[in-house]
N, C-alpha and C positions, 0 to 999 in steps of 0.2 A: 552559592546560586545554581541552581537546576541547569543542565545541557539546554532544555527546553522550557520554558512557561508561557502556559497560554491562559488568558483571564477573560471570560466573558466574549469569546470571540463568534463573531458571526459573518457569514456570508451569505449573500443575498443577489441570485441572478435576476437581473431586470430582462423580461423577454417581452416586451413591450406592454401589452395589457397584462401581462402575468408575471408575479413578482415569486420566483423559488427559493423560498427559505432553506438552503442546503445545511446551513450550520445552524443552531438556534442558543449560542451562547455557551461554548465548550471552555470549559477549565480543568487544565490538567497540569501536572507537573513531570519530566521526564529527565531522570538521573544519567550521566555517562556511566555506558559500561551496561545499560539496563535492554532486557530484551523482551519486546512489547508485540503482543499481536491485538488487531482490531477487526473487530467481528461484528454483521448487523447484516438484518435482512435487506435487498434490492433497493435502492433509493434511502437507506437510511444516515446516509451522509459520511460515508467510511473514505471514497475515493475523494469527495471533498477536502476530508480532514487531511489526508495523505497529502495532497496537492498541497495543501495550506503548510504543513508541517516541511515540506519538500522544497518551500520558496517559489512553487510554480505557480502558486495563486495569491493574492492579498484577500487579507479577510474586509469584509465591509466596514467592522467596527471591531474593538477590542483590543487586547494589547497581546503581542508575538514576540517574546524575549528570545532569540536565538543567540546561546553562548554570550549572555550580555547585551546583544546589540536588539534594538527594536526593527521589525520586518513590516510594520505596517504602514509607517511612513517613509520606509525605502523606495526608490524610484526602480524601475524593472531592469535596468544596467545593473545597480548596486545588490538587488536580490539573483539576478545571473552570476556575480562575480562570487556571492557566497555560497551560491548553489555550486558553483564550482570547485568551491575550494572545500566546503565542510561536509556533503551529501553525495550518495553514491545511489544510483536508481537501476533496481534490476524489475525487467516488467514480465508479463505473462508470454508476450510473443518476442520475447529477447530483443528484440531492436536492433537486431546486426547489418550493417553493408553485406549485399547480395555481393557475390563476385569479388568479393574482399578478404585477404587472407585474416585468419584469427589473430595474428600478431598486430596487424594494421589496424583491425576494430577496438582493439584493446588500448595501442596508441593515441587512438581518434581526440579524447578529451586533453591530452596533454597538447594538442596542437594550438589551444588557446591558454596556456600557460607560458607566461612570457619565460625568459631565461633557461627554457631547458631542449638540448640540441637534440637533434635527430640521434643520434649514438646513446644518448640518456632516454631517451622516448624508448628505443629500441630494447636497452638493456632492463629497462623496469618492464614493458611489457614480457618480456622472455622470463622473467622473474615471477611474474606471474600467473602466468599461462602454467609454470612449473607448479606454481602453488596448489592450483585446483587441478591439477593432474594432466594437462594437456602438453606437457614439454615436447612430445612427439608429433605435434598437430599445428607446430606455429604456422605453416606455409597452406594450410585447409581452408577453403571457403568455406561458407555455410553451408551450402549443398552439400557438401563432403562431410559433413558432423551430424551425429543424431541430434535429437532435441534435447538431451541431456547433456551434451559437449556443445552444444549452442548456448545451451544459460551458464556452464560454466564459463564458457568465453566471456558472458553477458557481467557475471560474476566478476570476472578479472578487470573487466574495463571499470566497473564501478570504483574496484579499489584503486583503480590507479596514480589516481591523485591524494592518497592517504586520506579518507574522508573519516569524520568524527561519527558519521552517521550512514549506517546502509539502510534503505527502503527498498522494500519490495512489494509492489502490486501483483498479487495473483501468481508469484514466483512458479508456482508448481504446477498452474492449472492445465498447461498443456504437455505434462509430461505424466508417464506410468508411476504407479505407486512405489514402486523398486527406486527409480532416479528419482522420484520425489525425496525419498527419504533421503537419498544421498545428497541431494541439495540441501536439505534441513539440515543434516549432519554438518555439512559444511557452513552454514550460516552460524549452528552454534561454536563450531571450532573458532570461527573468525573472531565471535562474542568472548569467547572466554581465553583465546591466545592473544587476541590483539585488544580488547576492551573497545571494540566497537559496538556503539549503539544500533541495537537491532530493531526497526518498527516495519511489519507485515501485513497488508491488508489479506486476508484469506475467508474462505466459505469454507475450508475444511478444518474440522473439529479437531483432527488429529495433528493437524500444522499448527493449529490454535494451541493445543494441549503441550506443546514441546516449548512453547514462551514460557517466561517467568511471570509474565504479568496480561492479563487480558482485558480488552476493555471494548465494550458492548456498545453500540447506536442505534437508537430508535428516533426514526423523524428528525433528525438534525442534532439529536440531543445524547450527550452520555447517560448512560442509563445504570452503567455497572462499571466499575472500575477495582479489579480485584484480580489476586495473586492464587486463587482458587478457583482452579477450570471448572468443579463442577457447579461452583454458584454461578460462574458467567453462561454457562451452557444452559442451567436452570431459568436465569432470565432470557436467553436469547429464546428458548423452547416456549416459555410461557408466552411472550409475544406473538410466536409464530402459531401456538394454538389459539388465543386472542384473536388472529387474522381469520382462522379456519372458523372457529364460533362466530363471527361476525358474518362471514359468508355462507353457513349454515343457516343463521339466523335471516340474512336476506331472503335466501331463496325459500324457508319457509315462509317468510312474508308474501313472497311471489305468489306462493302455492295457495297459499290461505285466500288472497286477494283475486285470482284467478276461480276458485272454487264456488268463492264467494259470489261472483260474477255467472258463474253457471248455474249456481242453486237459483240465482235471481231471476236468470232467465227461463229456467224450469218452472219457475212457480208463475211468472208472467205467463207462458204458454197454457 
């Protein structure tokens, strides 16, 4: 059985008079140890799919099996529990506690895990900060760390519960190119050495190209699921070109209508 199995998953946000169909029947399977990139234009459903896979949001319909457990029918508390056990998150803005030491930030998720002593939390946090190259920054607060170092702390925190899945929502979005490469190298190392399933949302094609498999979304639909990055980017670019063509056609139409109106006024004069 696959680690993740989605079948015809839909997500509809009811905004009163308007209903937003964020996912329109997503079906996919992800095996343990895969490295996945989710790409697509703004509003394509990437974040909704990420939130669904991360058990942050429950689908409106369909089936979502995570390690054999059906998530769609789970209560909020049950989803929170499985999320804490199986999933680690890394965000674009790091989401670290200010004026709090790196070690304490990493320890935080363990406070919600029963049976873990303060000594064990400290030991685990130190080990993970050493793993991400911050063994000499244990007591540094967020404001004393560079963006890349803050993201490393965030990665250590995401790993503290030994998750099967590590999810990143634009994890390099606030980093320079050199630091971005270092962070992505770290993700690859975790994937290869610890067999952690990696799922990243990104707009950066260089980041997506590093993945073993790329899933392209458009208007709440999975329009391409491939291991071939060129195929994925061609699918993405074709939609972007289509959007540009539609905009140009609309502008041309408006221009024609304006020209016809002007000609009509001249003729009447």
